[in-house]
C-alpha positions in Angstrom: -16.1 5.6 -6.8 -17.9 2.3 -7.3 -17.3 1.3 -3.7 -18.6 4.6 -2.3 -22.0 4.5 -3.8 -23.3 1.3 -2.2 -22.0 2.5 1.2 -23.9 5.8 0.8 -27.1 4.1 -0.2 -26.8 1.6 2.6 -26.3 4.3 5.2 -29.2 6.3 3.7 -31.4 3.2 3.9 -30.4 2.6 7.6 -31.3 6.2 8.4 -34.7 5.9 6.7 -35.4 2.7 8.6 -34.4 4.4 11.9 -36.7 7.3 11.2 -39.6 5.0 10.3 -39.1 3.0 13.5 -39.0 6.2 15.6 -42.1 7.5 13.9 -44.0 4.3 14.4 -43.0 4.2 18.1 -44.2 7.8 18.6 -47.5 7.1 16.9 -47.9 3.9 19.0 -47.4 5.8 22.3 -49.7 8.7 21.2 -52.4 6.2 20.3 -52.1 4.4 23.6 -52.3 7.7 25.6 -55.2 9.0 23.5 -57.3 5.8 24.1 -56.4 6.0 27.8 -57.6 9.6 27.9 -60.8 8.9 26.1 -61.7 5.9 28.3 -61.2 7.9 31.5 -62.7 11.2 30.2 -65.8 9.4 29.0 -66.4 7.8 32.4 -65.9 4.2 31.1 -63.1 4.0 33.7 -63.7 5.8 37.0 -61.0 8.2 38.2 -61.2 6.3 41.5 -59.3 3.5 39.7 -57.2 5.3 37.0 -56.3 8.9 36.4 -56.2 10.5 33.0 -52.8 11.1 31.3 -53.4 14.9 31.5 -53.7 14.6 35.3 -50.6 12.5 35.5 -48.6 15.1 33.6 -49.9 17.8 35.9 -49.0 15.6 38.9 -45.5 15.1 37.5 -44.8 18.8 37.5 -46.4 19.3 40.9 -44.3 16.4 42.5 -41.1 18.1 41.3 -41.5 20.5 44.3 -44.4 19.1 46.3 -43.4 16.3 48.8 -47.0 15.3 49.6 -48.5 12.8 50.1 -45.5 10.4 50.5 -43.1 12.9 52.1 -40.5 13.3 49.3 -40.4 15.2 46.0 -40.1 13.2 42.8 -36.4 14.0 42.4 -35.6 12.6 45.8 -37.6 9.5 45.1 -35.8 9.0 41.7 -32.3 9.5 43.3 -33.2 7.1 46.1 -34.4 4.4 43.8 -31.5 4.8 41.5 -29.1 4.3 44.4 -30.9 1.1 45.5 -31.4 -0.4 42.1 -27.9 0.4 40.7 -26.1 -0.7 43.9 -27.7 -4.2 43.7 -27.4 -4.3 39.9 -23.7 -3.2 39.9 -22.9 -5.9 42.5 -24.6 -8.5 40.4 -22.8 -7.5 37.3 -19.4 -7.4 39.1 -19.9 -10.9 40.6 -22.3 -12.7 38.2 -20.5 -12.0 34.9 -17.0 -13.2 35.9 -18.6 -16.2 37.7 -20.5 -17.2 34.6 -17.5 -16.8 32.3 -15.3 -18.8 34.5 -17.9 -21.5 35.0 -18.4 -21.8 31.2 -14.7 -22.0 30.5 -13.2 -24.0 33.3 -14.9 -27.4 33.9 -13.6 -27.6 37.5 -15.1 -24.3 38.5 -18.4 -25.4 36.8 -18.6 -28.7 38.7 -17.8 -27.0 42.0 -20.2 -24.0 41.7 -23.1 -25.3 39.6 -24.7 -27.5 42.4 -24.9 -24.5 44.8 -26.1 -22.2 42.0 -28.8 -24.5 40.9 -30.1 -24.8 44.4 -30.2 -21.1 45.0 -31.4 -20.1 41.5 -35.1 -21.0 41.9 -35.6 -19.2 45.2 -37.6 -16.0 44.6 -35.8 -12.8 45.7 -38.7 -11.9 48.0 -38.1 -15.0 50.0 -34.7 -13.5 51.1 -36.4 -10.5 52.8 -36.7 -12.1 56.3 -33.0 -13.1 56.3 -32.0 -9.8 54.8 -33.7 -7.9 57.7 -32.0 -10.2 60.2 -28.5 -9.9 58.6 -28.4 -6.4 57.3 -31.3 -4.5 58.9 -33.5 -2.3 56.8 -31.1 0.2 55.2 -29.6 0.6 51.8 -27.5 -2.6 52.0 -30.6 -4.7 52.7 -32.5 -3.3 49.7 -29.5 -3.6 47.4 -29.1 -7.2 48.6 -32.7 -8.0 47.4 -31.9 -6.4 44.1 -28.7 -8.4 43.8 -30.5 -11.7 44.1 -32.9 -10.9 41.4 -30.2 -9.7 39.0 -27.3 -12.0 39.5 -29.0 -15.1 38.0 -29.4 -13.7 34.4 -25.8 -12.3 34.6 -24.4 -15.8 35.4 -26.6 -17.8 33.0 -26.0 -15.5 30.0 -22.3 -15.2 30.6 -22.1 -19.0 31.0 -24.1 -19.5 27.8 -22.2 -16.8 25.9 -18.8 -18.3 26.5 -20.0 -21.8 25.7 -21.0 -20.5 22.3 -17.5 -19.2 21.5 -16.3 -20.1 18.0 -14.4 -23.4 18.3 -12.4 -22.5 15.1 -11.1 -19.3 16.7 -10.2 -21.2 19.9 -8.3 -23.8 17.9 -6.5 -21.2 15.9 -5.4 -19.3 19.1 -4.1 -22.5 20.7 -2.3 -23.5 17.5 -0.6 -20.1 17.5 0.7 -20.9 21.0 -1.8 -19.1 23.2 -2.3 -20.5 26.6 -5.7 -21.5 27.9 -6.1 -18.3 29.9 -4.9 -16.2 27.0 -7.5 -17.9 24.7 -10.1 -17.2 27.4 -9.2 -13.5 27.5 -8.6 -12.9 23.7 -11.3 -15.2 22.2 -13.7 -16.5 24.8 -14.7 -13.2 26.5 -15.1 -11.1 23.2 -17.1 -13.9 21.6 -19.5 -14.0 24.6 -20.2 -10.3 24.8 -23.4 -10.2 22.8 -25.0 -12.8 25.0 -23.5 -11.2 28.1 -25.1 -7.8 27.3 -28.4 -9.6 26.7 -28.2 -10.9 30.3 -27.3 -7.4 31.6 -30.4 -5.9 30.0 -32.5 -8.7 31.5 -30.9 -8.0 34.9 -31.6 -4.3 34.6 -35.3 -5.0 33.9 -35.4 -7.4 36.9 -33.7 -4.7 39.1 -36.5 -2.2 38.4 -39.2 -4.9 38.6 -38.0 -5.9 42.1 -37.6 -2.3 43.3 -41.1 -2.0 44.9 -40.5 -5.2 46.9 -37.0 -4.0 48.0 -38.3 -0.6 49.1 -41.0 -2.2 51.3 -38.2 -2.7 53.8 -39.2 0.3 56.0 -38.2 2.8 53.3 -39.1 6.5 53.6 -38.4 7.5 50.0 -38.1 6.0 46.6 -40.4 5.3 43.6 -41.4 1.9 45.1 -42.2 3.6 48.4 -44.2 6.3 46.5 -46.2 3.6 44.8 -46.9 1.9 48.2 -48.0 5.3 49.7 -50.3 5.9 46.7 -52.0 2.6 47.4 -52.4 3.4 51.1 -53.8 6.9 50.4 -56.0 5.5 47.5 -54.2 7.8 45.0 -54.1 6.0 41.6 -52.4 9.0 40.1 -49.5 8.6 42.4 -49.3 4.9 41.6 -49.4 5.4 37.9 -46.8 8.3 38.0 -44.4 6.0 39.9 -44.9 3.2 37.4 -44.4 5.5 34.4 -41.2 7.1 35.9 -39.8 3.6 36.5 -40.6 2.7 32.9 -39.0 5.8 31.5 -35.8 5.4 33.6 -35.7 1.7 32.5 -35.9 2.8 28.8 -33.1 5.4 29.4 -30.8 2.9 31.1 -31.5 0.2 28.4 -30.7 2.8 25.7 -27.4 3.6 27.4 -26.6 -0.1 27.7 -27.3 -0.5 24.0 -24.9 2.3 23.1 -22.2 0.8 25.3 -22.8 -2.6 23.7 -22.4 -1.1 20.2 -19.0 0.4 21.2 -17.7 -2.8 22.8 -19.0 -5.2 20.2 -18.1 -3.3 17.0 -17.1 -6.5 15.2 -20.6 -7.9 15.4 -22.2 -8.2 12.0 -25.6 -6.5 11.8 -28.2 -6.5 9.1 
C-alpha cells in the first residue's frame, strides 16, 4: 500500500504537467494567429505580402479539390513531397546510422572513413544539384539524392557521438563476462547510443523538410516545394504560406511519431 501511493501521485503529477504543457502550447498558437489576423486585417501588413489566417484556412479546403494555380491538389502535393523526403531520409538513416556506429566503435573504420567524410561534410546539399542532374536526371531519384546529402550528416555524427558515450563500466562488465567485441557492440554499444541516435534522426528529419523546396526545384510538376515556387511566380502569398504551414504540420506529426518510437525503444532511459 505504501509503495502504490507515491506511484499514483507521481503519475497524476505527470498527467497534470502534460495537460499544462498542451494548454500553454494551444494558447501560444492561438495568440500567434490572433496577432497575425489583427495585423493583416488592420492593414498594417498588406494582403499583397501576407494573407490572413482565415484566408489560408479557406484556401486549405479549396486546394483539397482545386488544382489551380500550380496544377495539383493539396493531397497530391503532400503525397509527392512525402515520397521525395522520406526516400532520401530513409536512405540516409539506413546508411548513416550504421556507418556512424561502426566508425565510433572500430578505430580502423574510423581512420579509413573519417578523412572522406570530413571533406564531404561541409559541402552544402544544393551544390550537388548540377551533378545530380548529370548523374540521375530530374526524377524522384535525383530529388531523393539531394535530401540524402542533407540528412546523412546528422545521422553519422550523432551515431558516432552516441556510441562514443557508451558506459565504459558496462563495456568492461560485458567483456569480463566473456562477450566478444562484436557482442559488446550489439548488446551494450548500440543500446547506449540510441538516445543520441534518435536526436540525430530528428535533426535529419527537419533537414529533409528544410531542403524539400530546393530538391523540388529539379523540374518538378508537383509537391509542396513546387507549390511554394509556383506561389512565388504567380505572386500568391497565400499559396506560399499554405505550403509552409503544411510542411510545418507534417514535420510536427513525423517528429511526434519518432518520439513515440524512441520511447518504446529506449524504455530503460531514466526521465524526470
